N, C-alpha and C positions, 0 to 999 in steps of 0.2 A: 545476655539477652536470651530468653527462652526460645526454643524452637517453635515455629508456628505449627498448627495441626496440618497434617498432610492434606493436599487438595483432593476434593472429591471429584471423580471423573464426571463431566457434565452429561446431562441427559440430551442425546442428539435430537430428541423430538421437542425440546423446550423452545418456545417462541419468546425471545427476550422482549421485555417491555421497553417503551421509549426511554424510561429513566435508566434502565440498564444499558441501553445503547448509548445514551448521552455520556454516561460515566466511562464506558469503554472507549468511545471515540475521543473524549477529552483526554483520557490517559494516553492514547496513541499520539495525539498532538504533543503532549508534554514530553513523551519519550523520544520523538523525533527531534525535538528541540534539545533535549538532554544529550543526545548523541550526535549533534552537529549535522543533522540531515534536513535543514530548513533553507529557505530562500527568502529571508526577511518576512514580509507578510504575504508572499505569493505561494502558489501551489495549494492543493487542497487534499483533505481526506473526507470521505463521505460514507454514509451508511443509510440503507433503506429503513424507513420507519414502517412498522407493521400497521395494517389497517387498509381501508378503502383508498383507491387511487394511488398515484405515484408521488410519494413524498420522501424526502431525504433530509438528513441532518448534514450541515456543512458549517464551516467556520465563517464568522462575520469578517468582512473585508477591512483590514487595517490593524487587526490584532496580531501580535507575535504569537507563534505557537506556544510559547511558554506562558502566555496570558490566558489561554483558552480554558474555560471551565465548562462543566456539564450544562449549566443554565445559559451560557453565552452562545451555545450552538443554535443555529437557526434552521427551522424547517422550511424547505423550499420545494417547489414542484419540479417537473421534468425540465422546465425551461430556466430553472435557477431563480425563479421569482419567489420572494418570501411569502409564506403562508401563515405567518404569525407576526405579532407586533415586535418590532426590533428597533433599537435606537442606533444600531450600526448598519451600514449598507452591506449588501451582498453583491459579489461580482458575478453576474450571470455569464459573462464571457468566459470566466475562469472555470465555470461548471460544465462547459460544452463537452469536454472529453468524458467527464464523469457521467453526465447524462447519457451519452451514447453507450457507454459500457453497461450502466445500470439497466437501460432499456433493452439492450441487445442480448444481455446475458442474465437469465432468470436467477442463476446461482451466484451472481456477483452482488451479494448483499453489501459488501464493503469494497470501496475502491480507494487506493492510495496512489498519489502521484508526487514525485520528488524531482528537484533540480539539484542534485548533489554534484560535487566536483568529480568524484569517481564515476558516478552514473553517467554524467554528461560526457566524460572523456571516453568511456567505452562506447557510448552511443555515437561517437564520432569515428569509431573504428569499423572498417569494412567487414572484418571477420566476426564482429559481435563477441559474445561471451565464449571463452575457451575453457575446456575441462582441465584446468591446471592444478586443481586441488580437490580433495575429497568432497568438501562441501559444495564445490562448483558442479560436481558430477550429478547432484540431485536435480540440477536445472536442465540436464540433457533432454531435449524434446519438449521442454516446458516453457521456453522463452520465445515469444514471437517478436517480429520486428515490423515497425510501421515507418515507412519513408517520410521524410520531412516535406510538408506542404505549406510552410509558413506558420505564423501564429494561429493556433486553433481558436477560431472565433465564429460568430454568427454569420460572417460574410462567406463562409465556406462550409455550409451545413452538410454538403455531400461527403465531406471528409468523415463525418460521424459513421457512415456506413462502411467506409474503408477501414476505419479503426477497429470496428467490431469484426469485420471480415478478417483482418490481419491477426487480431487476438485469437480468434477461433475459440477453442475450448481450453486454452492454456491459462495458467494463473499469472503469467508475467509477460510484460511487453516492454521492449526497448523502443522508445520513440527517438528515431535518429535525429541527431543535432538538437536534442531537446531534453530527454531525461528518462526516468523509469516509471513504470506503472505496475501495480499488482492488484489482484482481486482475491476475495475470499468469501466463503459462506458465513464467516464471522469476522469481527475486527481482529481477533487473535490470529486467525489464519492469514489474513491479508498482511498483518504486521510481520508474521513469521517470514512470508515470502519476501517482503520488502527488506527486512533486516538482512537476510542471507543473500539476497540479490545485491544489496549494497556491499556486503563483505566480499562477495565474489568479485565485484568490480574493483574493489580496493586491492585484493590479492593480485588480480590480473595486472593492474598498473604497477604494483610493486615488483612483480616478476619481470615485467617488460623493461622496467627502468634499470634492472641489474645489467642489462646488455648481454647476458648469457643466452645461449641457445635454449629455447623452451622445450621441455620434454612433454609430449602429448601422449597419454596412455592410449592403448588400443580401444577401438569402439566397443569391443566385447567387454573389456574391463569397465569402461564407463557405464555401459548398460547394466552390468552386474551390480556395480556400486549404487547406481540410481535405485535399483529394485530393493536395496537393503534399507532404504529410508522408509519410514512409516508414512502411510497415507490414511485418509478417512475423514469423517465429519468433525473430529476433534483435533485436527492438525493445528499445532502450535499452542494448544491450550495450556500445557504444563509450563513452558517458559513465560507465558502470558500471566499466569498466577503469580509467579515470582516477581515479574516486573510491576504488577499492580501492588504487591506488598512493598516494593521499594518506593513507589510513589506515595503510598499511604504513610510511610515513615518520613519521607523527605519533602513531599509536595502535596499534602493532603487537600489543599485548596482546589485541586482539579475537580473534586466531587461537587463543589459548590454550584 
């Protein structure tokens, strides 16, 4: 197989079209399914649609993540109500958390929420995420925690304010007794944070399960390591290009 051409660094001033966002978000759904990060037809990934008003793309309720395509995604308003014709229902209650974050964080163009085994296990731990590995140290000071208040639904709308407050300006949130949430200025960035937050949780559980005493680096080393990771408007774009190429080879139907 010939090598693909090297990816061109994206223009940070480019405003993606709705079609580009549909393909990116559909790709993210497929990738979460491919890597075992789904909860049947539950949980959501969403992205803000450019233009007037508050409009977002989200998955139709009832489709598996592996079935999502660009055209099947539904445009909804801030309350999760469909703003386009759709033969599949949308679950407004499931959009409550996403709506809160999108509306409370102007930079949260994409919001991803998962109920994975590793993520939920760490969300049940009092100490949260520990700096046990190099990749985990990038999350130092970048992971917020929101305490559990029951199923996030319309009967507790004030929780939206507390979710936004607890997330602050961080890219990651651990929802205690619930799961993980990440945000990004792009789908690529939100996916990057979710991928590595999930890996960090898996590493922590594996280390804890060994029964050995855990070695925690000094705070100075953790901060130095964190500073060595890149930041900026193109965060996650390089692995995202590779992942999109993988889908184009193996599951090209996500673009439909």
